[in-house]
C-alpha positions as CSV (number, residue, x, y, z in Angstrom):
1,X,10.0,11.5,-9.8
2,X,11.9,13.0,-6.9
3,X,8.9,12.5,-4.6
4,X,8.8,8.8,-5.5
5,X,12.4,8.4,-4.5
6,X,11.8,10.2,-1.2
7,X,8.8,8.0,-0.5
8,X,11.0,4.9,-1.1
9,X,13.7,6.3,1.3
10,X,11.1,7.1,3.9
11,X,9.6,3.6,3.5
12,X,13.0,1.9,4.1
13,X,13.6,4.1,7.1
14,X,10.1,3.2,8.5
15,X,10.9,-0.5,7.8
16,X,13.9,-0.2,10.1
17,X,11.9,1.7,12.7
18,X,9.1,-0.9,12.7
19,X,11.6,-3.8,12.8
20,X,13.4,-2.3,15.7
21,X,10.1,-1.6,17.5
22,X,9.1,-5.2,16.9
23,X,12.2,-6.5,18.5
24,X,11.7,-4.2,21.5
25,X,8.0,-5.1,22.0
26,X,8.2,-8.8,21.1
27,X,8.0,-10.0,24.7
28,X,4.8,-7.9,25.3
29,X,3.3,-9.3,22.1
30,X,4.0,-12.9,22.9
31,X,2.9,-12.5,26.5
32,X,-0.4,-11.2,25.1
33,X,-0.6,-14.2,22.7
34,X,0.3,-16.7,25.4
35,X,-2.3,-15.3,27.8
36,X,-5.0,-16.2,25.2
37,X,-4.4,-19.8,26.2
38,X,-5.1,-19.2,30.0
39,X,-8.7,-20.4,29.7
40,X,-7.7,-23.7,28.0
41,X,-6.4,-26.6,30.0
42,X,-3.0,-26.6,28.2
43,X,0.5,-26.0,29.3
44,X,2.7,-24.0,27.0
45,X,6.2,-25.4,26.8
46,X,9.3,-24.2,25.0
47,X,11.5,-27.0,23.6
48,X,13.8,-25.2,21.1
49,X,15.6,-21.9,21.1
50,X,15.6,-21.7,17.3
51,X,11.8,-21.8,17.2
52,X,11.6,-18.8,19.6
53,X,14.1,-16.9,17.4
54,X,12.1,-17.7,14.3
55,X,8.9,-16.5,16.0
56,X,10.6,-13.3,17.0
57,X,11.9,-12.8,13.4
58,X,8.5,-13.6,12.0
59,X,6.9,-10.9,14.2
60,X,9.6,-8.4,13.3
61,X,9.3,-9.1,9.6
62,X,5.5,-8.8,9.8
63,X,5.7,-5.3,11.4
64,X,8.6,-4.3,9.1
65,X,6.7,-5.0,6.0
66,X,3.8,-2.7,6.9
67,X,5.5,0.4,5.4
68,X,6.1,-1.5,2.2
69,X,2.5,-2.6,2.0
70,X,1.3,1.0,2.6
71,X,3.7,2.2,-0.1
72,X,2.6,-0.5,-2.5
73,X,-1.1,0.2,-2.0
74,X,-0.5,3.9,-2.3
75,X,1.4,3.3,-5.6
76,X,-1.2,1.1,-7.1
77,X,-4.1,3.2,-6.1
78,X,-2.3,6.6,-6.5
79,X,-3.8,7.7,-3.2
80,X,-3.9,11.4,-2.7
81,X,-6.9,11.2,-0.6
82,X,-6.3,10.8,3.1
83,X,-9.6,9.0,3.5
84,X,-8.4,6.2,1.1
85,X,-5.1,6.0,2.9
86,X,-6.8,5.8,6.3
87,X,-9.2,3.2,5.1
88,X,-6.4,1.1,3.5
89,X,-4.3,1.3,6.7
90,X,-7.3,0.2,8.8
91,X,-8.2,-2.7,6.5
92,X,-4.5,-3.9,6.6
93,X,-4.2,-3.7,10.4
94,X,-7.7,-5.2,11.0
95,X,-7.1,-8.1,8.6
96,X,-3.8,-8.9,10.2
97,X,-5.1,-8.9,13.8
98,X,-8.3,-10.8,12.9
99,X,-6.3,-13.6,11.0
100,X,-4.0,-13.9,14.0
101,X,-6.9,-14.2,16.4
102,X,-8.6,-16.7,14.2
103,X,-5.5,-18.8,14.2
104,X,-5.2,-18.6,18.0
105,X,-8.8,-19.5,18.4
106,X,-8.2,-22.5,16.1
107,X,-5.3,-23.6,18.2
108,X,-7.3,-23.2,21.4
109,X,-10.1,-25.3,19.9
110,X,-7.7,-28.0,18.9
111,X,-6.0,-28.0,22.3
112,X,-9.3,-28.2,24.2
113,X,-10.6,-30.9,22.0
114,X,-8.4,-33.5,23.5
115,X,-9.4,-34.8,26.9
116,X,-6.8,-36.8,28.8
117,X,-6.9,-38.9,31.9
118,X,-6.8,-37.0,35.2
119,X,-3.2,-36.1,36.1
120,X,-2.0,-35.9,32.5
121,X,-1.3,-32.4,31.3
122,X,-2.0,-31.4,27.7
123,X,0.9,-29.4,26.3
124,X,1.5,-27.2,23.3
125,X,4.9,-26.2,22.0
126,X,5.4,-22.5,22.0
127,X,7.2,-22.8,18.6
128,X,3.9,-24.1,17.1
129,X,2.1,-20.8,17.9
130,X,3.0,-18.9,14.8
131,X,1.1,-15.7,15.6
132,X,3.7,-13.4,13.9
133,X,3.5,-15.3,10.7
134,X,-0.3,-15.2,10.6
135,X,-0.2,-11.5,11.5
136,X,1.9,-10.9,8.4
137,X,-0.3,-13.0,6.1
138,X,-3.2,-11.0,7.4
139,X,-1.5,-7.8,6.6
140,X,-0.9,-9.0,3.0
141,X,-4.5,-10.1,2.7
142,X,-5.7,-6.8,4.0
143,X,-3.6,-5.1,1.4
144,X,-5.1,-7.2,-1.4
145,X,-8.6,-6.7,0.0
146,X,-8.2,-2.9,0.0
147,X,-6.7,-2.9,-3.5
148,X,-9.5,-5.0,-4.9
149,X,-12.1,-2.8,-3.1
150,X,-10.7,0.5,-4.5
151,X,-10.1,-0.9,-8.0
152,X,-13.7,-2.2,-8.1
153,X,-15.0,1.2,-6.9
154,X,-13.0,3.0,-9.5
155,X,-14.3,0.7,-12.2
156,X,-17.9,1.4,-11.1
157,X,-17.3,5.1,-11.1
158,X,-16.0,5.3,-14.7
159,X,-18.7,6.1,-17.2
160,X,-19.1,3.5,-20.0
161,X,-18.0,4.7,-23.4
162,X,-20.9,5.1,-25.8
163,X,-20.6,3.6,-29.2
164,X,-20.9,6.6,-31.7
165,X,-22.4,4.5,-34.5
166,X,-25.6,3.8,-32.5
167,X,-26.0,7.3,-31.1
168,X,-29.6,8.3,-30.6
169,X,-28.7,12.0,-30.9
170,X,-30.6,12.9,-34.2
């Protein structure tokens, strides 16, 4: 019981650390995301300050929820094996990054689909690029995928109970 409480305290501490790190590295993250649009004929514009704050908060919340997702998956799967924990962490991170890039590629496709007359610039609002939100949704999906995977594996490993009435041991 005491180790459960210690895990929860460590998780809340790690949430604070990840949230603070997200606020520190948010500019680097969005510079990376915005550079994904360099090969598309679109100009990124910022029209609202609240939208930028919401994007920053979404990114911080996405990173801050990672320790909770790790604790949740460890609690459900009762992971004592480091291989399971490593696999779960990898699936969570990969799903988050892949979903974010899928969304960015969708936005790039939509932006390049429209062809305007020469001299008219195609624009995309920075607040409509919700990369942090999709990163967080990907983390949640990665958690669910790893939970389903390990629960299915554990069901397959369990031997089926034999019915004693029809035993062939005579």
